[in-house]
GUKE-720638 format. One record per atom (N, C-alpha, C): x, y, z; residue in one letter. Coordinates in pm, whole numbers, padded with zeros to 5 digits, always signed. Layout:
N
XYZa;...
***
This chain:
390
+03429-03828+02832x;+03510-03993+02725x;+03360-04082+02839x;+03386-04130+02894x;+03323-04226+03017x;+03231-04185+03109x;+03134-04149+03083x;+02996-04091+03167x;+03006-04245+03311x;+02959-04160+03387x;+02956-04225+03537x;+02876-04363+03556x;+02913-04467+03588x;+02808-04631+03539x;+02717-04653+03677x;+02597-04638+03654x;+02515-04644+03848x;+02581-04797+03912x;+02641-04800+04026x;+02670-04923+04101x;+02808-04991+04041x;+02861-04881+03949x;+03022-04911+03984x;+03084-04920+04073x;+03181-04983+04060x;+03268-05000+04119x;+03409-04843+04089x;+03435-04801+04215x;+03547-04670+04171x;+03648-04723+04173x;+03751-04680+04153x;+03871-04707+04104x;+04001-04531+04109x;+04083-04531+04202x;+04146-04421+04179x;+04261-04421+04102x;+04297-04373+04020x;+04452-04341+03944x;+04562-04237+04037x;+04624-04220+04089x;+04667-04089+04137x;+04778-04094+04079x;+04801-03973+04042x;+04967-03892+03973x;+04995-03774+03990x;+05079-03696+03952x;+05080-03575+03969x;+05228-03587+03832x;+05183-03416+03816x;+05261-03378+03692x;+05431-03312+03709x;+05526-03401+03809x;+05641-03377+03824x;+05704-03497+03697x;+05740-03503+03594x;+05791-03578+03469x;+05664-03631+03397x;+05683-03629+03289x;+05634-03699+03184x;+05541-03793+03197x;+05620-03927+03273x;+05522-04078+03248x;+05467-04073+03365x;+05455-04019+03480x;+05365-04047+03587x;+05213-03979+03511x;+05179-03883+03437x;+05016-03891+03404x;+05011-03927+03286x;+05109-03965+03218x;+05068-03999+03133x;+05033-04189+03110x;+05110-04265+03215x;+05076-04394+03293x;+04960-04339+03376x;+04927-04290+03425x;+04770-04274+03500x;+04658-04277+03424x;+04687-04162+03290x;+04556-04128+03250x;+04509-04289+03154x;+04620-04351+03080x;+04626-04445+02982x;+04594-04550+03072x;+04591-04565+03245x;+04534-04690+03283x;+04414-04662+03314x;+04344-04513+03333x;+04194-04472+03353x;+04202-04565+03211x;+04166-04444+03138x;+04149-04567+02987x;+04116-04703+02965x;+04262-04768+03010x;+04224-04935+02997x;+04107-04986+03109x;+04106-04915+03199x;+03999-04950+03314x;+03860-04928+03390x;+03818-04782+03213x;+03738-04817+03155x;+03663-04864+03071x;+03786-04923+02953x;+03761-04954+02827x;+03689-05129+02869x;+03815-05225+02980x;+03807-05346+03002x;+03699-05372+03136x;+03697-05269+03223x;+03574-05269+03314x;+03488-05209+03309x;+03444-05192+03168x;+03314-05194+03100x;+03176-05164+03211x;+03112-05119+03250x;+02998-05136+03323x;+03023-05160+03463x;+03136-05187+03477x;+03156-05269+03629x;+03226-05151+03735x;+03352-05091+03652x;+03392-05008+03713x;+03424-04862+03621x;+03397-04743+03723x;+03406-04605+03732x;+03576-04584+03761x;+03683-04546+03660x;+03806-04505+03692x;+03844-04352+03689x;+03904-04301+03787x;+03887-04166+03803x;+04015-04132+03795x;+04087-04092+03729x;+04218-03957+03766x;+04219-03920+03852x;+04373-03878+03975x;+04311-03794+04086x;+04459-03745+04089x;+04474-03608+04137x;+04605-03506+04168x;+04575-03446+04274x;+04561-03491+04407x;+04563-03386+04541x;+04634-03310+04524x;+04752-03279+04490x;+04834-03212+04449x;+04822-03088+04427x;+04784-03094+04248x;+04722-03016+04201x;+04624-02952+04200x;+04476-03020+04263x;+04378-02973+04305x;+04370-02885+04435x;+04510-02897+04528x;+04482-02803+04706x;+04540-02661+04662x;+04630-02678+04604x;+04742-02516+04582x;+04771-02571+04406x;+04661-02503+04335x;+04719-02532+04191x;+04841-02413+04091x;+04810-02286+04202x;+04932-02201+04151x;+05109-02267+04220x;+05055-02297+04379x;+05191-02373+04419x;+05248-02474+04290x;+05112-02512+04292x;+05173-02683+04213x;+05247-02631+04081x;+05195-02578+04052x;+05247-02518+03854x;+05372-02501+03879x;+05423-02372+03952x;+05552-02300+03968x;+05697-02442+04044x;+05593-02500+04130x;+05686-02592+04155x;+05728-02720+03999x;+05588-02703+03933x;+05632-02825+03858x;+05732-02788+03714x;+05706-02654+03727x;+05758-02577+03587x;+05902-02540+03663x;+05919-02593+03804x;+06081-02556+03854x;+06154-02696+03869x;+06058-02801+03843x;+06121-02906+03837x;+06146-02905+03697x;+06080-02904+03595x;+06140-02954+03485x;+06253-02835+03444x;+06249-02760+03494x;+06434-02628+03494x;+06526-02665+03526x;+06466-02755+03605x;+06585-02772+03751x;+06659-02914+03646x;+06569-02995+03570x;+06582-03145+03536x;+06698-03076+03427x;+06681-02978+03326x;+06683-02897+03180x;+06839-02876+03170x;+06788-02760+03293x;+06959-02675+03318x;+07054-02670+03465x;+07001-02779+03543x;+07086-02783+03619x;+07103-02886+03662x;+07114-03019+03562x;+07112-03163+03611x;+07239-03243+03737x;+07336-03144+03750x;+07380-03184+03884x;+07348-03171+03991x;+07242-03049+03993x;+07166-03047+04134x;+07117-03138+04159x;+06999-03140+04008x;+06897-03256+04022x;+06952-03377+04056x;+07067-03437+04034x;+07113-03550+04045x;+07193-03568+04224x;+07184-03455+04272x;+07252-03451+04412x;+07126-03476+04492x;+07022-03387+04449x;+06855-03456+04549x;+06837-03579+04486x;+06837-03637+04375x;+06813-03762+04354x;+06828-03879+04440x;+06963-03855+04453x;+07071-03953+04505x;+07013-03898+04675x;+06995-03780+04718x;+06955-03774+04811x;+06790-03844+04901x;+06713-03837+04763x;+06545-03910+04800x;+06637-04032+04788x;+06732-04107+04736x;+06750-04257+04695x;+06774-04285+04854x;+06899-04245+04933x;+06901-04299+05091x;+06798-04324+05162x;+06811-04465+05220x;+06694-04477+05340x;+06697-04360+05419x;+06839-04330+05471x;+06824-04203+05584x;+06717-04100+05539x;+06653-04083+05430x;+06577-03972+05375x;+06426-03960+05375x;+06403-03959+05516x;+06258-03972+05568x;+06132-03897+05464x;+06053-03932+05475x;+05989-03890+05391x;+05839-03881+05436x;+05818-03951+05573x;+05680-03883+05633x;+05675-03782+05655x;+05833-03680+05720x;+05810-03563+05756x;+05740-03455+05697x;+05762-03507+05564x;+05748-03403+05438x;+05579-03422+05383x;+05554-03534+05412x;+05421-03577+05376x;+05298-03492+05489x;+05376-03552+05630x;+05297-03458+05718x;+05248-03287+05703x;+05388-03242+05647x;+05359-03108+05598x;+05185-03092+05497x;+05190-03199+05428x;+05106-03203+05319x;+04933-03188+05397x;+04925-03142+05469x;+04794-03169+05539x;+04646-03149+05464x;+04705-03047+05385x;+04540-02973+05298x;+04556-03124+05186x;+04645-03155+05138x;+04644-03265+05013x;+04572-03379+05095x;+04685-03449+05233x;+04607-03547+05294x;+04496-03569+05297x;+04394-03409+05361x;+04247-03471+05377x;+04176-03404+05290x;+04210-03410+05166x;+04097-03401+05035x;+04101-03574+05007x;+04255-03625+05038x;+04236-03790+04975x;+04168-03864+05112x;+04146-03803+05171x;+04102-03868+05352x;+03966-03867+05320x;+03908-03795+05269x;+03804-03729+05259x;+03745-03799+05165x;+03802-03822+05066x;+03735-03862+04953x;+03795-04039+04946x;+03849-04077+04979x;+03846-04209+05027x;+03754-04279+05113x;+03675-04144+05234x;+03584-04228+05295x;+03521-04221+05231x;+03440-04121+05146x;+03311-04055+05105x;+03324-04147+04974x;+03345-04217+04919x;+03383-04265+04770x;+03397-04433+04801x;+03479-04456+04874x;+03508-04598+04888x;+03539-04699+04762x;+03660-04659+04718x;+03735-04730+04630x;+03771-04880+04669x;+03754-04905+04516x;+03769-05095+04533x;+03930-05116+04508x;+03967-05010+04484x;+04132-05018+04447x;+04204-04878+04473x;+04334-04781+04469x;+04390-04732+04462x;+04503-04727+04418x;+04510-04637+04274x;+04643-04709+04217x;+04772-04582+04201x;+04861-04598+04204x;+04945-04507+04237x;+05058-04478+04104x;+05067-04346+04048x;+05143-04371+03911x;+05286-04278+03981x;+05267-04211+04091x;+05383-04127+04153x;+05390-04131+04265x;+05514-04159+04308x;+05552-04264+04452x;+05509-04142+04551x;+05507-04006+04610x;+05406-03979+04708x;+05296-04008+04758x;+05201-04061+04627x;+05050-04097+04702x;+05077-04266+04788x;+05186-04346+04802x;+05148-04453+04877x;+05230-04355+05020x;+05298-04286+05050x;+05321-04212+05175x;+05200-04114+05219x;+05109-04082+05138x;+05005-03991+05200x;+04913-04122+05266x;+04916-04214+05166x;+04812-04328+05222x;+04838-04433+05361x;+04977-04444+05336x;+05034-04466+05510x;+05005-04368+05606x;+05026-04239+05585x;+05000-04124+05716x;+04828-04149+05680x;+04756-04158+05624x;+04625-04156+05592x;+04571-04270+05720x;+04638-04420+05696x;+04591-04524+05754x;+04645-04488+05887x;+04800-04463+05943x;+04811-04421+06063x;+04747-04328+06182x;+04691-04276+06086x;+04525-04156+06146x;+04495-04215+06113x;+04419-04358+06122x;+04288-04426+06136x;+04198-04417+06039x;+04259-04346+05863x;+04180-04320+05804x;+04177-04444+05752x;+04101-04502+05602x;+04051-04580+05530x;+04172-04676+05458x;+04137-04799+05497x;+04295-04845+05429x;+04221-05005+05385x;+04063-05006+05326x;+03997-05099+05290x;+04029-05149+05134x;+04114-05142+05072x;+04136-05137+04891x;+04267-05184+04891x;+04253-05233+04750x;+04374-05247+04750x;+04429-05159+04706x;+04555-05167+04708x;+04678-05068+04718x;+04811-05074+04575x;+04803-05035+04466x;+04859-05079+04381x;+04964-04972+04362x;+05092-04997+04325x;+05204-04860+04237x;+05255-04927+04139x;+05253-04831+04050x;+05311-04873+03909x;+05407-04806+03900x;+05496-04847+03897x;+05647-04780+03878x;+05646-04721+03748x;+05690-04593+03677x;+05709-04554+03559x;+05820-04548+03548x;+05964-04538+03636x;+06119-04577+03575x;+06146-04721+03518x;+06266-04730+03469x;+06354-04824+03454x;+06474-04858+03503x;+06498-04945+03555x;+06645-05011+03565x;+06693-04856+03729x;+06732-04746+03679x;+06751-04676+03809x;+06666-04677+03890x;+06582-04719+03954x;+06454-04722+04060x;+06528-04638+04171x;+06508-04492+04218x;+06502-04485+04345x;+06401-04513+04423x;+06477-04563+04547x;+06407-04667+04646x;+06280-04561+04737x;+06252-04449+04684x;+06154-04374+04743x;+05989-04459+04680x;+06047-04521+04570x;+05935-04561+04501x;+05894-04689+04569x;+05988-04762+04654x;+05907-04865+04722x;+05974-04864+04912x;+05975-04790+04957x;+05945-04766+05123x;+05842-04770+05138x;+05741-04713+05072x;+05634-04720+05106x;+05543-04857+05143x;+05422-04829+05225x;+05368-04967+05165x;+05280-04976+05020x;+05295-05139+05026x;+05184-05139+04870x;+05150-05276+04909x;+05030-05338+04822x;+04974-05483+04758x;+05115-05543+04647x;+05105-05416+04615x;+05217-05462+04449x;+05250-05363+04372x;+05360-05404+04288x;+05430-05303+04246x;+05404-05385+04080x;+05356-05317+04003x;+05387-05341+03845x;+05498-05279+03842x;+05552-05316+03741x;+05702-05319+03697x;+05662-05323+03556x;+05770-05206+03472x;+05819-05215+03278x;+05859-05314+03236x;+05938-05367+03282x;+06027-05477+03255x;+06112-05590+03356x;+06141-05677+03307x;+06219-05760+03403x;+06372-05710+03452x;+06395-05629+03368x;+06512-05554+03420x;+06488-05487+03530x;+06371-05443+03538x;+06331-05306+03641x;+06337-05431+03782x;+06209-05505+03793x;+06168-05604+03847x;+06288-05699+03954x;+06421-05707+03845x;+06555-05733+03930x;+06620-05653+03991x;+06628-05549+03990x;+06654-05411+04056x;+06592-05407+04172x;+06450-05422+04192x;+06379-05420+04271x;+06365-05534+04398x;+06375-05631+04320x;+06452-05766+04425x;+06552-05773+04476x;+06635-05748+04398x;+06815-05674+04481x;+06775-05567+04614x;+06721-05490+04641x;+06685-05362+04721x;+06613-05425+04778x;+06540-05543+04786x;+06468-05608+04910x;+06324-05620+04904x;+06252-05595+04760x;+06116-05620+04738x;+06080-05763+04758x;+06007-05774+04793x;+05929-05942+04793x;+05900-05975+04686x;+05935-06105+04553x;+05917-06128+04469x;+05737-06102+04453x;+05690-06202+04584x;+05542-06229+04553x;+05456-06072+04529x;+05521-05955+04547x;+05505-05793+04533x;+05529-05755+04407x;+05555-05837+04323x;+05595-05739+04208x;+05544-05794+04067x;+05507-05755+03965x;+05443-05790+03857x;+05462-05730+03729x;+05588-05800+03623x;+05622-05754+03491x;+05453-05732+03404x;+05427-05610+03427x;+05341-05582+03294x;+05360-05500+03163x;+05469-05399+03216x;+05497-05325+03122x;+05425-05195+03130x;+05503-05079+03069x;+05480-04926+03111x;+05350-04924+03043x;+05249-04839+03108x;+05107-04833+03049x;+05087-04759+02903x;+05092-04695+02805x;+05122-04637+02680x;+04933-04658+02640x;+04980-04589+02565x;+04840-04555+02513x;+04758-04704+02438x;+04618-04735+02486x;+04584-04846+02441x;+04574-04846+02280x;+04603-04763+02211x;+04557-04711+02090x;+04657-04827+02016x;+04802-04800+02059x;+04921-04877+02046x;+04879-05015+02002x;+04788-05095+02105x;+04749-05215+02083x;+04623-05276+02002x;+04558-05126+01923x;+04429-05157+01831x;+04450-05195+01730x;+04564-05178+01627x;+04609-05229+01505x;+04573-05173+01428x;+04513-05025+01452x;+04470-04964+01314x;+04588-04837+01259x;+04752-04844+01333x;+04761-04708+01373x;+04920-04747+01203x;+04950-04669+01172x;+05026-04655+01080x;+05148-04759+01102x;+05143-04777+00887x;+05302-04917+00965x;+05405-04818+00868x;+05538-04819+00936x;+05659-04799+00833x;+05659-04836+00716x;+05736-04774+00604x;+05798-04851+00487x;+05914-04887+00518x;+05938-05016+00411x;+06050-05029+00417x;+06204-04940+00412x;+06313-04904+00485x;+06366-04798+00512x;+06437-04793+00353x;+06464-04902+00289x;+06523-04912+00127x;+06416-04873+00063x;+06307-04883+00067x;+06191-04802-00048x;+06191-04704-00087x;+06067-04649-00164x;+06071-04549-00265x;+06041-04441-00145x;+05960-04504-00046x;+05871-04388+00041x;+06008-04320+00120x;+06112-04347+00135x;+06196-04278+00188x;+06272-04296+00363x;+06341-04255+00402x;+06407-04321+00583x;+06347-04192+00628x;+06249-04235+00715x;+06195-04121+00790x;+06236-04100+00922x;+06264-03986+00986x;+06329-03976+01114x;+06243-03860+01136x;+06205-03892+01325x;+06115-03802+01433x;+06195-03752+01531x;+06197-03617+01482x;+06231-03528+01593x;+06184-03475+01717x;+06182-03479+01829x;+06077-03448+01905x;+06213-03377+02001x;+06168-03232+01989x;+06230-03151+02039x;+06130-03164+02225x;+06222-03172+02305x;+06195-03149+02405x;+06250-03049+02546x;+06399-03014+02508x;+06418-02946+02594x;+06608-02884+02534x;+06639-02768+02578x;+06781-02755+02551x;+06756-02662+02359x;+06745-02554+02400x;+06709-02492+02303x;+06876-02476+02186x;+06938-02434+02219x;+07044-02458+02144x;+07101-02538+02073x;+07098-02646+02157x;+07127-02746+02092x;+07025-02779+01976x;+06920-02758+02018x;+06820-02814+01934x;+06819-02755+01821x;+06811-02603+01782x;+06823-02555+01670x;+06963-02609+01593x;+07144-02677+01650x;+07183-02704+01576x;+07179-02871+01526x;+07083-02910+01605x;+07072-03058+01588x;+06955-03053+01433x;+06878-02950+01460x;+06786-02921+01328x;+06905-02910+01224x;+06968-02837+01182x;+07068-02758+01140x;+07171-02915+01046x;+07190-02970+01130x;+07249-03121+01127x;+07222-03177+01011x;+07056-03218+01078x;+06939-03346+01038x;+06872-03284+00866x;+06901-03126+00861x;+06863-03105+00736x;+06967-03120+00621x;+07095-03104+00672x;+07199-03146+00591x;+07214-03294+00573x;+07135-03361+00583x;+07118-03485+00562x;+07061-03546+00431x;+07092-03557+00277x;+07000-03611+00196x;+06963-03776+00201x;+06842-03808+00164x;+06786-03894+00157x;+06712-03972+00285x;+06671-03831+00362x;+06553-03878+00498x;+06464-03771+00465x;+06330-03795+00523x;+06207-03740+00564x;+06245-03670+00660x;+06191-03567+00718x;+06278-03547+00859x;+06063-03478+00895x;+06068-03511+01028x;+05923-03459+01091x;+06005-03407+01204x;+05944-03323+01235x;+05978-03213+01392x;+05882-03170+01466x;+05888-03200+01595x;+05786-03166+01661x;+05822-03089+01761x;+05771-02972+01843x;+05808-02856+01893x;+05694-02875+01999x;+05607-02954+02022x;+05485-02869+02165x;+05473-02754+02145x;+05401-02722+02250x;+05381-02589+02193x;+05446-02438+02265x;+05573-02488+02192x;+05679-02368+02222x;+05671-02292+02147x;+05621-02191+02080x;+05620-02091+02000x;+05775-02070+01965x;+05820-02026+02094x;+05980-01943+02016x;+06061-02027+01955x;+06059-02211+01981x;+06101-02311+01921x;+06070-02324+01785x;+05916-02320+01792x;+05885-02337+01680x;+05927-02217+01538x;+05919-02094+01567x;+05995-01985+01510x;+06120-01981+01472x;+06265-02040+01562x;+06363-02104+01547x;+06421-02223+01469x;+06291-02296+01445x;+06292-02406+01312x;+06255-02393+01189x;+06154-02292+01231x;+06115-02268+01082x;+06224-02164+00977x;+06292-02099+01074x;+06384-02032+01006x;+06506-02121+00985x;+06495-02201+01052x;+06617-02306+01027x;+06560-02375+00879x;+06439-02447+00841x;+06401-02468+00776x;+06388-02389+00621x;+06363-02332+00639x;+06338-02207+00580x;+06459-02162+00502x;+06615-02189+00545x;+06748-02152+00502x;+06798-02245+00477x;+06704-02417+00455x;+06819-02515+00412x;+06726-02557+00222x;+06827-02642+00143x;+06816-02627+00025x;+06654-02708+00011x;+06625-02677-00044x;+06471-02677-00082x;+06505-02836-00189x;+06594-02866-00277x;+06575-02970-00351x;+06558-03070-00257x;+06626-03081-00141x;+06618-03219-00059x;+06456-03257-00033x;+06430-03391+00010x;+06341-03423+00094x;+06270-03272+00152x;+06099-03311+00122x;+06003-03215+00246x;+06030-03212+00425x;+06039-03134+00499x;+06014-03125+00616x;+05905-03108+00683x;+05846-03207+00750x;+05685-03118+00851x;+05756-03088+00936x;+05675-03005+01003x;+05685-02950+01133x;+05538-02935+01244x;+05502-02992+01353x;+05418-03035+01430x;+05452-02949+01533x;+05314-02922+01558x;+05312-02866+01720x;+05304-02946+01799x;+05184-02951+01918x;+05126-03008+01996x;+05024-03079+01934x;+05056-03210+01974x;+05003-03330+01916x;+04938-03407+01945x;+04829-03464+01947x;+04805-03642+01961x;+04827-03753+01954x;+04890-03736+01757x;+04910-03861+01725x;+05036-03896+01765x;+05075-03871+01820x;+05236-03924+01860x;+05253-04104+01812x;+05151-04202+01875x;+05187-04308+01806x;+05129-04337+01711x;+05037-04259+01637x;+05088-04257+01462x;+05228-04225+01401x;+05281-04144+01467x;+05410-04085+01407x;+05502-04209+01450x;+05508-04268+01578x;+05646-04289+01591x;+05601-04461+01497x;+05499-04510+01486x;+05474-04610+01407x;+05461-04608+01274x;+05482-04468+01249x;+05502-04451+01102x;+05655-04383+01042x;+05747-04369+01149x;+05897-04369+01110x;+06001-04452+01141x;+06084-04400+01097x;+06174-04558+01087x;+06286-04523+01206x;+06282-04403+01308x;+06388-04371+01402x;+06303-04242+01443x;+06353-04254+01586x;+06291-04125+01718x;+06445-04098+01747x;+06438-03911+01749x;+06547-03858+01826x;+06444-03753+01899x;+06517-03793+02036x;+06428-03779+02154x;+06541-03728+02255x;+06492-03663+02418x;+06555-03730+02518x;+06487-03855+02566x;+06602-03873+02734x;+06490-04058+02741x;+06395-03996+02829x;+06335-03963+02828x;+06185-03928+02893x;+06139-04046+02950x;+06022-04096+03050x;+05994-04155+03095x;+05855-04230+02988x;+05791-04145+02951x;+05683-04152+02852x;+05762-04166+02725x;+05829-04126+02676x;+05854-04063+02554x;+05926-04234+02529x;+06023-04265+02603x;+06130-04404+02597x;+06047-04499+02556x;+05938-04490+02661x;+05829-04663+02681x;+05736-04614+02556x;+05646-04532+02471x;+05609-04502+02342x;+05675-04572+02235x;+05796-04485+02291x;+05849-04621+02105x;+05921-04743+02111x;+05907-04797+02236x;+05940-04927+02256x;+05785-04980+02227x;+05674-04925+02207x;+05554-05007+02203x;+05505-04951+02051x;+05617-04893+02004x;+05574-04842+01852x;+05726-04961+01759x;+05775-05004+01873x;+05891-05043+01789x;+05995-04946+01713x;+05983-04836+01725x;+06069-04750+01653x;+06227-04699+01720x;+06357-04773+01697x;+06457-04745+01755x;+06448-04558+01774x;+06533-04601+01943x;+06546-04417+01903x;+06699-04393+01981x;+06721-04245+01873x;+06881-04186+01897x;+06818-04084+02032x;+06906-04145+02144x;+06863-04036+02244x;+06995-03957+02282x;+06931-03803+02265x;+06965-03631+02243x;+06984-03598+02381x;+06934-03666+02502x;+06952-03621+02606x;+06930-03679+02733x;+06982-03701+02823x;+06985-03802+02957x;+06981-03741+03072x;+06884-03687+03114x;+06879-03589+03281x;+06895-03758+03373x;+07032-03720+03465x;+07056-03793+03568x;+06914-03895+03691x;+06956-03982+03645x;+06852-04005+03770x;+06729-04119+03721x;+06669-04098+03707x;+06530-04162+03602x;+06594-04189+03463x;+06602-04109+03407x;+06659-04143+03279x;+06769-04185+03218x;+06819-04194+03322x;+06960-04287+03289x;+06938-04435+03260x;+06829-04504+03380x;+06800-04609+03365x;+06671-04603+03249x;+06643-04542+03147x;+06566-04546+03030x;+06636-04565+02916x;+06758-04497+02947x;+06849-04490+02858x;+06937-04610+02813x;+06971-04677+02972x;+07065-04825+02983x;+06955-04904+02894x;+06843-04924+02899x;+06696-05032+02844x;+06713-05008+02720x;+06757-04954+02645x;+06739-04913+02539x;+06872-04952+02487x;+07009-04913+02510x;+07093-04943+02496x;+07169-05080+02475x;+07149-05148+02617x;+07158-05274+02639x;+07101-05363+02562x;+06985-05333+02506x;+06913-05390+02437x;+06958-05381+02297x;+07045-05291+02268x;+07093-05247+02146x;+06942-05213+02008x;+06880-05107+02132x;+06741-05075+02013x;+06763-04950+02030x;+06857-04888+02006x;+06895-04727+01953x;+07057-04710+02064x;+07070-04580+02026x;+07216-04556+02082x;+07220-04401+02176x;+07299-04390+02237x;+07311-04223+02264x;+07420-04156+02177x;+07366-04016+02153x;+07413-03923+02083x;+07388-03789+02136x;+07481-03777+02203x;+07399-03651+02311x;+07485-03471+02262x;+07546-03492+02165x;+07547-03375+02052x;+07523-03373+01933x;+07482-03241+01842x;+07420-03229+01720x;+07500-03293+01634x;+07648-03272+01625x;+07733-03386+01505x;+07708-03512+01578x;+07709-03546+01687x;+07731-03701+01694x;+07565-03778+01628x;+07450-03688+01651x;+07268-03749+01631x;+07304-03726+01474x;+07351-03690+01428x;+07370-03674+01261x;+07430-03800+01221x;+07537-03795+01292x;+07627-03929+01238x;+07592-04012+01314x;+07513-04048+01385x;+07428-04150+01430x;+07304-04207+01355x;+07266-04128+01290x;+07136-04114+01180x;+07212-04164+01023x;+07278-04102+00950x;+07329-04109+00853x;+07422-04315+00902x;+07450-04372+01070x;+07532-04481+01007x;+07399-04587+01056x;+07290-04536+01083x;+07150-04632+01119x;+07068-04649+00967x;+07137-04556+00862x;+07059-04596+00732x;+07174-04669+00656x;+07327-04664+00680x;+07433-04732+00621x;+07411-04875+00534x;+07454-04894+00439x;+07468-05034+00382x;+07321-05106+00417x;+07206-05007+00307x;+07075-05084+00315x;+06982-05067+00465x;+07056-04958+00566x;+07023-05002+00687x;+07012-05099+00794x;+07157-05107+00776x;+07150-05230+00848x;+07164-05252+00973x;+07199-05096+01043x;+07201-05086+01190x;+07040-05040+01228x;+07046-04989+01124x;+06831-04933+01162x;+06762-05080+01169x;+06808-05180+01084x;+06690-05298+01059x;+06700-05400+01195x;+06839-05397+01288x;+06891-05462+01359x;+06833-05411+01475x;+06825-05267+01504x;+06771-05214+01601x;+06611-05226+01607x;+06562-05216+01526x;+06434-05285+01496x;+06336-05394+01529x;+06464-05457+01537x;+06421-05643+01546x;+06437-05599+01672x;+06537-05565+01782x;+06526-05592+01899x;+06469-05520+01943x;+06374-05400+01912x;+06306-05318+01996x;+06190-05399+02029x;+06130-05472+01890x;+06041-05547+01862x;+06014-05646+01986x;+06131-05731+02033x;+06151-05792+02197x;+06119-05723+02296x;+06123-05620+02317x;+06061-05532+02416x;+05923-05460+02458x;+05879-05436+02307x;+05779-05410+02319x;+05650-05499+02368x;+05562-05383+02411x;+05432-05453+02513x;+05347-05319+02493x;+05272-05270+02337x;+05193-05275+02293x;+05026-05293+02408x;+05047-05386+02442x;+04886-05383+02550x;+04938-05357+02713x;+05027-05244+02754x;+05034-05273+02852x;+04947-05202+02996x;+04894-05158+02902x;+04831-05071+02992x;+04633-05135+03019x;+04653-05261+02881x;+04482-05314+02909x;+04592-05418+03032x;+04699-05462+03043x;+04722-05566+03104x;+04760-05492+03250x;+04749-05418+03280x;+04749-05357+03375x;+04586-05337+03448x;+04546-05292+03359x;+04434-05322+03424x;+04329-05438+03460x;+04330-05516+03363x;+04314-05650+03375x;+04364-05749+03523x;+04449-05658+03537x;+04554-05721+03693x;+04472-05649+03847x;+04470-05537+03773x;+04403-05478+03908x;+04246-05512+03898x;+04174-05536+03831x;+04024-05604+03788x;+04005-05747+03827x;+04109-05822+03807x;+04137-05945+03890x;+04121-05946+04021x;+04234-05872+04053x;+04213-05854+04211x;+04151-05849+04310x;+04077-05704+04245x;+03952-05663+04328x;+03852-05737+04290x;+03779-05883+04216x;+03747-05960+04163x;+03634-05909+04094x;+03687-05828+03961x;+03519-05772+03910x;+03564-05852+03736x;+03462-05879+03663x;+03489-06009+03538x;+03595-05982+03467x;+03616-05789+03459x;+03674-05790+03328x;+03862-05807+03363x;+03895-05842+03464x;+04025-05942+03538x;+04053-06065+03535x;+03906-06144+03489x;+03901-06306+03569x;+03977-06404+03480x;+04068-06479+03540x;+04183-06546+03480x;+04279-06415+03418x;+04322-06344+03457x;+04450-06247+03384x;+04541-06302+03343x;+04571-06279+03211x;+04716-06365+03177x;+04779-06254+03090x;+04897-06206+03132x;+04944-06061+03048x;+04966-06070+02924x;+04909-06009+02858x;+04932-05996+02708x;+05081-05983+02605x;
***
């Protein structure tokens, strides 16, 4: 999409696919850097973990997702272990010799103006490269993709700046000892599409176009089936369901839809799609798990969220952000989800309107562009001159 630009300064944006938020943030920053710094910068997505051992990486990635969804108590214990200051990361980093070598060679060869990381392990890789005498003459920025429940692994490495999604997260990190002058509250880097003004707008929930509910199924097949059945029983809503690439889940949902009373409003079933921004801006409520990217995108879209699942650790902060700001609610069973949808639209949508007004106060649809401008400003490129967060 963005061809190499002659004499452009290189910027690496490093990530790994352990959790949806890391890669989403990284790719959005790459897009924003190339948009804002057009002609001056060539931003590139870098994943040395995936490139060095692709089969092992994919196995570990799938294992991580399975652990989060099927053994949350085990994951909670691991999360607490990583959070302990006694949990040394350096020995583990030294085992990643191939990954460290690949990254060090690229730093030496391509001489980037900045290295931006949306996955905390890269900070430690860069520390080890510098300790061994490798390159360090570049801006180092860590973009924190979690909210409020911040594992200390994010900030125990060296970095020039931490870009964080909200003030609540900045305060947590200040209390943990991170210097204020290293913190920048710039928002989670959602797609620049959220800021372009061309996305569809949701209709009035009391109008003739109905009350639109988007159910994004991420995990938990049995509960998802029952949730679909419960939502189908609610009259006066237009239901859209996304199932991603899970064909087995699609079949289950299709059977549930086929069995429901067809005198009710139609149901849309969608597989994998690039149109999540348009879906979020055109629906009144989202039902989904409190994943990093999902939570931040629904905030950017101004679409309140009924949280159906919370993985221990990082997702707890995402849920807290919405609940504390009265921009949605927790509903962790199919029965509670259906009750929450009905309550949100009761009394001419009073609760839904309140949530919508509150989530708008959190929304930063131009966050990726703000992050990009800040980075460009710090490396002295014109696209970031006079940076002011939008």
